[in-house]
N, C-alpha and C positions, 0 to 999 in steps of 0.2 A: 504494500500500500504506500502511495506517495506520502512522505512525511508532512509536506505542506497541506495537502488535502486532509490528512488525518487530524492535524492540529487545528486547522481551520474549522472543521466540523465539530471537534470537541469543544472549541471555545464557545460555540453557540450552546451546546448542551450543558456546559458548566454553569451558564447563567442561572440555571434552575436551582443551583445550590445556594444562591443568595436570596432565598424566598423572603418576602417582605410582609408577612402577616404580623400584626401586633403581637399575637400570642407566641409566634416562633421567637421573636425578639425577647419577650418576657420569659419564656421557658429557658432561655440560655443567657439571660442578662448577667448572671453571676459567673459566666465562663470567661476565662482569661486567654484561651488559646494555648495554654500550657498544661492541659489536662494529662498529657502523656509524658510530661517531663520526668526524666529518670528511667524511662522504660526503653528497652531495646527490642527491635523486631528484625528478624532475619527473613528476607524475601528471596525465594529461589524461583525465578522465571524459568520454567522447564525447557530443557534442551539447549541448543546453541545455533549460531548462525552457520552459514555455509563456508565461511572463510577460515577453515582450520584443516590441519593435516593429521590430527590424532587418530589412533586406531580405536574405533568404537567397539570392536569385538574383543579387545584386551580384557582378560578376566580379572575381576576385583572381588574383594570380600563382600559377601551378601549379608553379613551380620548374624547368620544362623549356621555357620560351620561349612558353608559352601561358597561358590563363586557365581558371578553373573557378568554379563557384558558391561563394560565400562559405561556405556551410554547408548542411547538409540537416537535415530534421526528425528523422531516426533512425527505426528500425523500432518496431513494437509487436508483442509476442508474441501467439501465438494465444490466450493467456489474458488479453490486454488490458493488459499492463504495458508502459509505454514504455521504450525503450532508455535514455533519459537518466536515468531513475530507477534502473534496474539498475546502470548504470555508476557513478552517484553513490554508491549504497550500497556497492558493492564497493570503490570508490576510498577511501572513508572508513575501511573496515576495513584496507585495505592501508596507508594513511597512518598510522593510529594504531599499527599493529603495527611498522612500520619506525621510527617515532619512538621507540618503546619500546626499540629497540636502538641508539639514539643518532643516527639519520640525521636530516638536515634535509630536509623534504618541502615542495615548492612545488607548488601546484595551478593548473590553468588556469581554474577557475571556483570561486566562493565558496559556491555553494548550488545547489539543484536547482530553482529557480524562475525565475531570470533568465537573462541572456545569458552565453555562455561564450566568445565571440570567433569570428571567421572562422578558416578553416584556416590562413591565413598568419599571423594574429595569434597563434594558439596555438603555431605553430612558432617564431615569433620569441621568444615568452615562454620556451619551452623552451631555446632557444639562449642567451638573455640570462641565464638562471638559472645557467649554467655547470654544470649537473647532470652527475654522473658517468654517469647513464643516465636516459632519459625513457621513460615507458610510456603509450601511448595506448590506452585501454580501450574496447572496443566489443563489440557483439553483432550477428550477421549476420541476414539474412532472405532467403528464396528464393522466397516466394510471398505473395500477399495473404491466402490462407487457410492451411490445414494442409498440410504437406509431410512425409509420413512417410518418404520415401526418403533425403533429404539431411540429414546430421547431422554434428556434431563441431566442434572448435575448429580455428583455424589462425592462423598468424602471417603478416602481409603483409610481404614484403621487397621493396625497390625494385630495378627493373632498373638495372643499372650499365653505364656510368658515369653519374653525376649531373652535370649541367653545372657546378654550384657546387662548387669544389674542396674547400671545408671540409666541406660536406654529404657529398660523395662519400667523403672520407677517414673521416668519422665512421660512415657507414652501411656501408661496405664492410669495415670492421674491427670496431670495437666494436659497431655496430648488429647486424651479422650474428651475432657471437659471442653477444650478449645474447639475440637471437631464438632461436638454437639452444638455449641454456640454458633459456629460458622454455618452449620446446617440450618439452624433457626433463622439466622440473618438472611440466608439465601431464600428461604421460604417467605419471610416477611417482605423481601424484595420482589416477590412474584414469580420466582423460579420454581420449577417442578422437579422433585427428586426423580432420579433415573428409574426406568421401568425394566431394566435388564441386568444381566451379569450378577444376579443374586443380591442386588442392592435392596436393603430393608430400611425403610424410613430414612433414606438419604445416606446410609452408611454401608460400606462394603468391606468386610473383613478379609484380609489377605496376609499370607505368610511369605509371598514371593517378591515383595517390594522392599528393596534394601534400605531406602532412606530412613524409615521409622526405626528399623532395627539397629541402625548405626548412629542415631542422633540422641544425644543426652540432654537436650532441651525439649520442651513440649513442641510437638510438630503437628501441623495441619497439612494434610496432603489432599489437595482439591483437584477434582476433574470438573471444570466449569460447564461442560456440555459435550454432546456428541457431534463432532465435526462432520460425520457422515450423514447426519439428519439435516435436511435442508433448512428446517426452521431454526434448529439450534445453531447451525452454521451461519445463518443470516445475522443472528445476534452476535456471535463471536467475531464475525468479520467486520461489522460496522463500528464506527467510532462511538455512536450512541450506545450500542450494546456493550462495548468494552467499558464505557463509563458506568453503565449499570452494574456490570460485574465488579468493577473496582469499588463502587460504593458498598456493595454487599460484603466484599472482602474486608474493607476498612472498618465497617461497622461491626463485623464479627470479631475482628481483632480488638476493637474498642471494648466490646462487651467482655471479652476475656481479661483484658488488662485492667479495666475499671471495676469489673464485677457486674453481673447482669442486673443487680438491684441498685447500683449506684445512681444517684440523682445529681444532675448539675443544678437544677432548680426546677423540679418536675411538676409543679402545680398545674401548669398549663399545657403539658405535653399532649394529653388527649385532645384538647381543643385545637392545638396546633396541627395535629395529624388530621383532624376533621376539616380544618380550613384548607389544608393541602388537597385533600380529597375533593372538597367542594369546588376548588379552583379547577381541578382536573376534570370534574364532571361538566363544567361549563364549556369545555372545548370538545366538539364532536371528534371522536376518535375510535379506532378499532383496538380492542385490548391486545396487548402483546401476545405473540404466539407462545403457547405453553405456559401462560401465566396461571398460577395456582388459584383456585377458587377459595381455598381456605388457607390462612396463614397462622403461624404460631404467634402468641403474644409474648411479651417480655422484652428484655434488653434495657440497657441504661437509657436515661432520658436523652442523652446526647446521641446515642446510636439510633434511638427511635426517630429522632428528628432527621438524621441523615438518611436512614433507610427508607423513611417515608417519601423521600424525593424520587426514588427509582420508579414507583408506579406513576408519579406525575410525569416523568420524562417519557415513560411508555405511552401515556395517554396523549400528551401534547406534541411530542416530537420537538424539533427545534423551533418551530413556529410559535410565536406568542410567548416565548419564555422571557422576553425582555420586560413583559408586564409584571414579572415577579421579582425584578431586580431592585435592590436598594444600594445606594452608595454610602450610607452612613451607618449601616448595621455591622458593627465590629464584634459580634459575638462569635462563639465557636463555629457556628455554621458558616459564617462569612470567612473566618480564618481557614476553614477546611477548603472553601472555594479558592481563596487566594493561593493556597498551597498548590492546588491543581493548576492554577493559572501560571505558575512558574514554568510549566512546560512550554508555554507560548512565548517566553521571553526570548529576545534575539540571541 
């Protein structure tokens, strides 16, 4: 995807993040934009660019007494967009937004052209970062062509116990809690859990994924959707869809780091969400493909405000978003937006 086109489209979509209802401002009036100060997040945008010469088939430790391939190429959507580019775009949006709230963000790779490391190297980097939580961002594929039947997101969680005691403790406690909260955030954002590969309630248990078995900090391993499914692929490929995924990921991280019951100043959160939904209803639109009819409740007040924006973007598209922009709202929601806008800087 052309970077200028991508960023230009995202800049319009980002305007929705500075929603200007009085209740949104009230709900976050005590927020300073430093809610995540002192927290570290490790982001691993899956796979790597094409400009590398490393042997992907080299065998590395799988964390369970065996070996596996160093890395894979990643999938390509039915629309022709490589997974490594999708995960890179989404990770940059997540990184900038979390940094705007005071978090320190460490990434597994520096760009979308070169090498990103073998699976064991990425796990080691996450562990050595001392992150409060790590998020490995991927997208799935089920066929070489189109697959209309299989769709949805899921979180991969490791079969327990893991041989390494530190990894077992991290993934059985914090990793599972963070994965559950990420699943909840995705559902609140209107995404549907996967209907294939043994996924139950958005979670898929596996013993053949090395990352969780080698990582000694809590890890979330996310498959954002099925790139073989035309509807999932359309969301993964578009700048608006990548923004929606980024918001869901960022709010899931916020829930884990702040605690799902933490309140920024939550007295008007319900009213704020209702105002967002009312504004969205005023714009004729077709619901986003695959949007869930029922969503989980919960989440911190800050993350509820942020995740409530995704359905609005789905309903309005980029048209009409300027009507929801404020220039003097400097609460956490506005800080979140300003962090994403850093991507547009020259």
